[in-house]
N, C-alpha and C positions, 0 to 999 in steps of 0.2 A: 211402788216398783221394787224397792228393796225387800219388802215383805214377800212379794211374789217370788223373787229369786230364792229366798231362803226356803220357802215352801217347796219349790221345784227341786232344790238341791236335796232336801230331806227326803222327798219322794223318790228321787233316784237312788239314794242310799238304801231306802227301804226295799226298792225293787231289786237292788243288788243283793241284799240280804236274803230276799225270797229266792233269787236265782241260786245263791250258794246253798241254801237249804235244799232246793230241788236237786242240784248237781251232786251234793254230798250223798244223797240217798239213791239217785238214779244212774249216775255216770259210773263207768267202770274205772279201775285203778289207773289205766293208761291215760284216760281223758282227764281224770283228777290230777294226775301228775303234771300234765301239760298246763292246766289252769294254775296250779301252784307255782310252776316255774315262771309263768307269765307275770303273776303278782310279785314274785321275788325279784324278777328282772326290772319291774317298774321301780321297786325300792332302790335297787342298785343304780338304775339309770338316773333317777332323781338325785341320788347322792352325788354321783359324778357330774351331773349337769350343774349342780350348785357350784362346784369347784371350777369346772372347765367352761361351762356355758355362761353362767351368770356373773362369775367373778373374773373370768378370762385367764385363769391359771392353766397352764398346759401340764397337767399331772397325769402320770402313768403308773401310779402306785396302788391302784385300787385292789388288785388281787392280794396284796400283802395285808391290807386292812380286813378283807374278807376272810383271809386265813386266820387272823387273830380272833375274829368273832366266831368262826366256825369251830376252831379247836377249843376255845374257852367254853362255849355253850355245850359242846359235846362232852368235854371232860367233867363239867359240873352236873350233867344230867345222867351220865352213865352210872350204873349201880356198881358197888364194890366188887361183886362177883364178875360182872362183865369186864371190869378193869383188870382183875386178876387173870382172867382168861386171855385178854388181849395183849397184856404186857408179859409175854412168856420168855422173851430173850433177856430182859432186864426189868426188875420190879419197878412199878411206878413210884415216884417220889412220895414219901410218907404223908405230907400234908394233903395230897390229892387222893390218896387211896380210899378214904372212907367218906369223902364229901359228896353228897348228892343233894341237889337243889331243885326246887320247882322250875319248870321251863321258863316262866316269865322272868324270874330272878336271874337265871343263867343267861338268858338272852340279853337282858339289860346290862349285866356285867360284861358280856362279850362286846356290846356296843361301847361301853365306857372304857374298857381296856383298849379297844381300837382307837378311840378318841385320844386316849393318853399317849399311845404310840405315835399317833399323827402329830400330837403337840411336840413330842421329842424330835420327830423328823422335820416338822415344819419350822421349828425355831432356827436351825442352820440353813435350810434349803430355800425357804420362801423369799429370801433376799435375791435369789436368782430369777432370771426371766427366760421365757421362751423355751428354746431347745435345751438349754442348760438345766432348767427346772425339770423338764421331762426326763432327761437322762438321770438326774439325781434321784427323783422319785422312783423311777424304774429300778435303779440300783438298790435303793432301800427295800423295795418290794422283793427283789431277789435275795437280799440279805436275810429278810424275815423268813423266806422259804428255806434257805440253806440252814438257818438256825433251827427251824422245825425239823429239818431232815436229820440233824445231828444231835438233837436232845432226846436220846433214847428213853430216858426215865421220866420224861414229861409228855412228849408227843408220840412216843413209840417209833420215832425215827422214820425211815422210808416206808416202813410197813403200814403206817397210818393207824387210824382208829376204826374199829368195827363194832358191831352190836350197839350202835348209837340208837337210843329210843326214837321212834318215829312220831314225835309230838307234832311236827308241822302238818297241818291239814288246811283245808280251804278257809276255815274260820280264822286261823292264826295268820295265814299268808295275806288274805284279803283285808282282814282287820288291821294288820300292820301297814298294809299298802294305803288304806284310807287315812290312818294316823299320819303316815309320812306325807301324804298329799296335803293334809290340813296344815301340818307344821311348815312345809315348804312354801305353800301359798301365803301363809301368814308372815313368814320370814321375808319372802321376796317383796311383799307389799309394805313391809315396815321400813323405817328409816335405814336399818342395816341393809336391807335388800337394795334400796336406792344407792347406798354407798358401794355395794358390790358392783352394781351396774356402772356406776361412775368410774370405778377402778378399771373395769373391763374396757370402757370406751377410751379413756385417756387418764393414765396414772398421774401425769404431771398436773393436769387440770384438777383432778380429784384432790391431790395433795395441797394444791394452792387454795382449795376451798376449805381446808382444815380437816380433811379425812386422814386418819392415821392408817396408812397403807399396810404396814406390817401387822397391826392389830386386827384389821378386818380380813386380811388374807389368812391369818392363822385361824380366825373364827370360822371362816368358810371352810377351810381345810379340815378342822376338827369336827365340825358338824357333819360334813360329808363323810368323814371316816366313821363317825358314830353310826350313821345309817348303813354304811357299807358293812360294818361289823354285825349289825342286826340282820342284814340280808344274808351274810355268810353263815350266821347261826341258823337261820331258817333253812338255808340250803343244805347244811350239814345234817340237820335232823330230819330233813326230807329224804335224803339219799340213804342215810343209815350207815355210811362208811365214807371216810375222807382220807386223803394222803397228800403229802406236799406237792406231788406232781399235778394235782388238780389246780393249783394256784399259780400256774405259770403266766407269762405275759398274755397268752392267748385269751385268758379269761378277762383280763383288762380290755383287750381288743374287742371282745364281744360286747361289753358294756359301752365302750366308746362308739362302736358301730350303731348301737341303739340311739344314742344321743345325737350323733351326726345325722342319721337318717331322719329322726324326728324333728330336729332343729335345735341347734345350740342356743340355749336360753329360752326354751319353751317347755313348760310343764306338760301341757296338752300333747305336744308332739312326742315327748318321751313316753307317755302312757300309751299312745297309739302305736308307736314304733315297737315298744316292748312286746305288745301282744302280736303284732304283725310278724316280727322277726322270730320270736320264740315258737309260735304256732306254725309259721311258714316252714321253718327248718324241719319240724317234725312231720308235717303232712306231705312235704315233698319227698319223703323217704320212699314213697311209692315208685319214684323214678329209678331207684336203685334195684328194684325188684322186677320180675317178669310181669308184663301186663297182657292179659288175655281178653280180647274184645269179642271172642267167639269166632269171627271170620278171619281174624289175623292176630298174631301173637308177637309182642315186642319183648326181646330179651333185655333184661335190666343191665345197666352199665354202672359199675361201682364208681361213686363219686359224681354221678350225673346231676344229682340234686344240688350239689354245691355249685356246679357250673351254671345251672339254671338260676339258682338263687343269686349268685354273683352277677349274672347278666341283668336280672331284674333290678338289683341294687344300682348297677351302673346306669340303667335307664332312668331310675328315680333321681339319682344325683345329677345327671345331665340336665333333666328338665326342672328339677327343684334344687337349685344349687345351695340354698340355705336350709335344706331339709323339707319335710312335708309341711311343717307349720312355720318354719323360720323362727321368728321371735313372737309370733302371734299366740294368743291364748283363747280358749273357748270361754264365752260368757253368754248368759241368758239374754241380755239386752242385744248383743250382736246376733244371736240366734234368731230372735223375733224380728229384728230389723232386716235380716236377710230375706225373710219371707214376706215382709211388709213393703219391700221396695217396689216402687211403681216405675214401669218403663217410661222412657221419654215419649212425649206425644209425637205423633207422626208429623205434626206441623212444625216441630222444633221446640227447643227449650224456651220457656217463658212465653209461649203463644197459646 
């Protein structure tokens, strides 16, 4: 049975690789942009779900970690010529002026620096609980954004960075998404993951069982921030230009929306929700434009897509209070058992 599941999983990854190869050669730039965003938001959703969903910490500082990863990756991949052209108000700091790294190294350093910042933030704040933790992490996220706005010779201040190399493609985004999925599933199924869930359910009971609350909270916070930095780096090199205003609270809210809609504490739900939300917001843009059906023409209303999308979200939340998946996960055994279920006999159970 286990061998069958491994073969099926590898087959699905192979089919995904085949789809990426086809999409990379056949889809237009707009469609590829949407697919890239879907994969990046899966990474961001999983990283936040580890903190908020599996560990039960109410953190709202994700945009700050994304900013650290995005700026670090961008600065380390930009050429000296593009840096000189971008920093025209004040020259870039000397150590960064001539440094150019491969994308993989820059992305990894962006994630590590985000994790380090999370450790510095988590040490004083993770002793707080509930709303107090949310306010503290949101405050630190804003502090990071304000620092980036005022460090002209490092981040180019409010002007942001332009001419960022577009290294992010379908292979990078989906490859990183698969890596993140594997790491998250392995972590959640390990003893550390069980400790995270125990803390989420009841901190007092978890501590009485010998679980070090502070150590495990910091671990979850740092790992989540690492992948948030990776996602931010991919996003920055996909867009080609970033500025501090991109990393306001609304960005954290978008990621929070994904994990709430998918299910707090569900990897499967996060993946499904990231694709549904990201692609849905894009394809509903047609509602903001005029629609001509031949026999009748509807004038577009600016903002109508957000009204429709919000209504759909409200309907989902009303009928699925724990999200689309709740805390459930997809499994091959569950998949086959669902189709192999036999209905009850008409004569009744046991007859």
